[in-house]
N, C-alpha and C positions, 0 to 999 in steps of 0.2 A: 224677573229673571232669577233663576236658581243657579247657585254655584256651590261647590264643595271646597272648603278651605280647612286644612288641618283636621279632617274627619268630621267637620261640622257642615250641615247643609244650611245655607244662608239664602234668604230672599233679598236681593239687591234691587232697590227701587230708585228711579230717577223721577223727580217731580220738578215743578217750576221753582221750588225752593232749594233744590239740590239733591244730593244722594242720601239714601238711608239704607240701613241694613238691619234686618230682623231675622229671628229664627224662622226657618221655612215651614215648619210643621204647625198647622192650626191645632191648638190644644183641645178643641171640641171634638173633631172627628178625624183628625190627622191629614186633612187636605193640604196640598202644596200651595202655600201662599204665592210662590213664584209663578204658579199657573193662574193666579187671580189677576186683578187689575187694581189700579189706583184711582181713588176719588179724592182729589185734593191731597191732603196729608194722611190719608187712610189707605190701607191695603185691604182688599176685599177677598175673603176666602171663596174659591169657586164652588165649594161643596154646599154650604148652607148660607153663604153670603154674610157671615160674621165679619165685622169691620174692626180693624186694629189701627190705632194711632201710630204712625211710623216714628214719631219722636219719642214716645213713652212706652210703646208696646201694649198699652191698655186697650181692652175691648171697649168700643164706643157705644155699645148697646148695654142692655141690662143683664147679659149672660154671665159676666164675672170672670171671663177668661183673659189671660195676658200672654204675650209672646216676649221672648228675650230681644233686647235691642243691643246693637254693637256700635261703638263710636267709630266714625270714619274721619279720615284726613285726606284731603285732595292735595297732592303735590304735583310738581311738573312731570315727574317720572311715573306717576300712577296714583291709584286710589288705595289707601291703606285701611285695613279693618283691624280694630283693637280687640284683643281677647283677654279675658281675665287670666292671669298667670296662676298656675297651680302652686300651692304652698309647698315648702320643701319636703314635708312629710307625705305628700300625695304623689311623689314621683315614683 
C-alpha cells in the first residue's frame, strides 16, 4: 500500500510479523514498491523484481541498492510513523 505523509511517499506493508514502512520509490528504476508484493519480510519491486528487506531497507540481491526505513509504533488509536526531524538550521 502506498500513502503520502508530510510530502513523503511511503510503502506500508503488513506481514505476519507486523507492519513495516519503507520509502516507496525503488532506487533502481523508480518503481512504486507499494505496487509490488511481499515475500516474507521482503518487499518486491514490480518493475525488475528487486527485493528489499522491510526491517533494514537493504537490497537482498547483489545489486547494492537500499531504501529508507521508517520506525512504526502501533497504538490503540492508530499506527504512527516516525520521521527524522530537521535540524534547526534546515527550517
